C-alpha positions as CSV (number, residue, x, y, z in Angstrom):
1,M,-0.1,0.4,0.0
2,I,1.0,3.5,-0.7
3,A,1.1,6.5,2.2
4,T,0.3,9.9,0.2
5,A,0.3,13.5,1.9
6,C,0.0,17.2,0.6
7,L,1.2,20.1,2.2
8,T,0.7,23.8,1.1
9,L,2.6,27.1,1.7
10,A,1.6,28.2,5.7
11,G,28.4,25.0,-4.7
12,N,30.6,24.1,-6.6
13,A,30.7,21.7,-9.4
14,H,32.9,18.7,-8.7
15,A,33.3,14.8,-9.7
16,N,30.9,12.9,-11.6
17,A,27.8,12.5,-9.2
18,G,25.7,10.3,-11.6
19,K,24.7,9.3,-15.2
20,V,21.7,10.0,-17.7
21,L,20.3,6.5,-18.3
22,F,17.5,7.3,-20.1
23,S,16.1,10.7,-22.0
24,Y,13.1,11.2,-24.1
25,G,11.9,14.3,-25.3
26,E,13.5,17.8,-24.9
27,G,15.4,18.4,-22.2
28,H,19.0,19.8,-20.8
29,I,21.3,19.8,-18.2
30,L,22.2,23.3,-17.0
31,D,25.7,23.0,-15.3
32,S,27.1,25.3,-12.4
33,Q,28.7,27.7,-14.9
34,S,25.0,28.2,-16.7
35,N,26.0,26.4,-19.6
36,Q,23.2,24.1,-21.1
37,L,24.3,20.9,-22.2
38,P,22.3,18.0,-24.0
39,L,20.1,15.6,-21.9
40,K,20.7,12.4,-23.5
41,K,21.7,9.1,-22.4
42,G,25.4,8.6,-21.2
43,A,25.7,12.0,-19.9
44,I,27.3,12.6,-16.6
45,V,25.5,15.0,-14.0
46,N,27.8,16.7,-11.6
47,Q,27.0,18.4,-8.1
48,G,26.0,21.9,-8.9
49,D,23.8,20.7,-12.2
50,V,20.0,21.3,-12.8
51,I,18.2,18.6,-14.8
52,V,15.5,20.0,-16.6
53,T,12.6,17.5,-18.5
54,K,10.6,19.7,-20.8
55,E,6.8,19.1,-21.8
56,R,6.2,15.5,-22.6
57,A,10.0,14.8,-22.1
58,R,11.2,12.1,-19.1
59,A,14.7,11.0,-17.9
60,Q,16.5,8.6,-15.6
61,I,19.3,9.3,-13.6
62,K,21.4,7.1,-11.6
63,M,23.9,8.5,-8.8
64,T,27.1,6.9,-8.2
65,D,25.8,5.6,-4.8
66,G,23.2,3.6,-6.5
67,S,20.3,6.0,-5.9
68,F,17.8,6.4,-8.9
69,F,15.5,9.3,-10.2
70,S,12.6,8.8,-12.8
71,M,11.7,12.5,-13.7
72,R,8.5,13.3,-14.7
73,P,7.9,15.8,-18.0
74,N,8.3,19.6,-16.9
75,T,10.8,18.8,-13.9
76,E,13.6,20.7,-12.7
77,L,16.1,18.9,-10.1
78,K,19.1,20.5,-8.6
79,I,21.9,18.3,-7.5
80,A,23.1,20.8,-4.6
81,T,25.5,18.9,-2.7
82,Y,26.8,15.3,-3.8
83,N,29.7,13.8,-2.5
84,Y,30.0,10.0,-2.3
85,D,33.6,8.6,-1.1
86,K,32.1,5.9,1.3
87,K,33.0,8.1,4.1
88,E,31.0,9.7,6.7
89,T,31.0,13.2,5.1
90,D,28.9,11.4,2.0
91,R,25.9,13.6,1.3
92,S,23.3,13.7,-1.2
93,F,21.2,17.1,-1.0
94,F,18.7,17.9,-4.0
95,G,16.5,20.6,-4.9
96,L,13.1,20.1,-6.7
97,L,12.2,23.4,-8.2
98,R,9.6,22.0,-10.2
99,G,7.8,19.2,-11.4
100,G,8.4,15.6,-10.1
101,F,10.3,12.5,-9.9
102,R,10.1,8.9,-8.8
103,A,13.2,7.9,-6.3
104,I,14.9,4.9,-4.9
105,T,17.7,6.1,-2.2
106,G,21.0,4.7,-2.7
107,L,24.0,4.1,-0.3
108,I,24.3,7.4,1.2
109,G,20.6,7.7,2.1
110,K,20.9,3.8,3.6
111,N,23.8,4.4,5.7
112,N,23.0,7.9,7.1
113,N,19.4,9.0,6.6
114,A,20.7,12.6,7.6
115,S,22.9,12.9,4.8
116,Y,19.9,12.8,2.1
117,R,17.3,15.2,1.4
118,V,15.2,17.1,-1.0
119,T,14.5,20.9,-0.5
120,T,11.7,22.4,-2.3
121,S,9.5,25.9,-1.8
122,I,7.1,24.0,0.5
123,A,9.0,21.6,2.7
124,T,12.2,19.5,2.6
125,M,12.3,15.8,2.9
126,G,14.5,13.7,4.8
127,I,14.1,9.8,4.1
128,R,14.4,6.2,5.9
129,G,15.6,4.1,3.1
130,T,13.3,4.7,0.8
131,H,11.3,4.4,-2.7
132,Y,8.9,7.2,-3.0
133,T,7.5,9.8,-5.4
134,A,7.4,13.7,-5.0
135,L,5.2,16.3,-7.3
136,L,5.7,20.0,-6.6
137,C,2.9,22.0,-7.7
138,Q,3.0,25.7,-8.0
139,Q,1.2,28.6,-9.7
140,G,-1.1,26.3,-11.5
141,D,1.5,24.5,-13.2
142,C,-0.4,20.9,-12.6
143,E,-3.8,22.1,-13.5
144,N,-3.9,19.3,-16.3
145,E,-3.1,16.8,-13.8
146,A,-7.0,16.0,-12.8
147,G,-7.5,19.1,-10.9
148,I,-4.4,18.5,-8.5
149,N,-4.0,22.0,-6.6
150,D,-0.8,24.0,-5.9
151,G,1.4,21.7,-3.2
152,L,3.6,19.4,-2.6
153,Y,2.5,15.9,-3.1
154,I,4.3,12.7,-1.8
155,G,3.9,9.1,-1.9
156,V,5.8,6.4,-0.3
157,A,6.0,2.8,-1.6
158,E,8.8,1.4,1.1
159,G,10.6,3.0,3.6
160,G,9.5,6.8,5.2
161,V,9.7,10.3,4.4
162,S,9.5,13.2,6.9
163,L,8.9,16.3,5.6
164,F,9.4,19.5,7.8
165,N,9.1,23.4,7.4
166,D,8.2,26.2,9.7
167,S,4.9,24.7,10.3
168,G,6.2,21.3,11.8
169,I,6.8,17.9,10.8
170,I,4.9,15.1,9.1
171,D,6.2,11.4,9.1
172,I,4.7,9.4,5.9
173,N,4.8,5.9,5.8
174,P,3.4,3.1,3.7
175,Q,0.4,1.3,5.5
């Protein structure tokens, strides 16, 4: 069973962070120097990059720690901080700027939950060994999705997600 929730509003580029496994439709990678690179199979993504899918486009990204993102159309996902050296300093911090994705966390999140998070304009997500989905709707950009209102929508298939902002904390676990 899947647990769901909706909330409403109340660096530097380094080594290879991951690779594009699949890309369909129009999209690009905006690197930390604002260069626009093709979003295509085999492309390398790095800390500081923003992965962008346009209308009717999709992409799948595999990070070096084994985590996986399947990006929806009209999505912008920033690799804010990413360091995987199999040490206590490993970090996997992302920013969901718009749109959504399905994710399976890799070794960074499994080894230290506090080392993985996704920040949005509504809340920040932390995980507990997780397979989850996230959809950020703002300024009416999800109106064509069967009447979905603005907000942050989370679904959890395995593990758990904690959402926190100035209003408090919500834990989401599958039932």
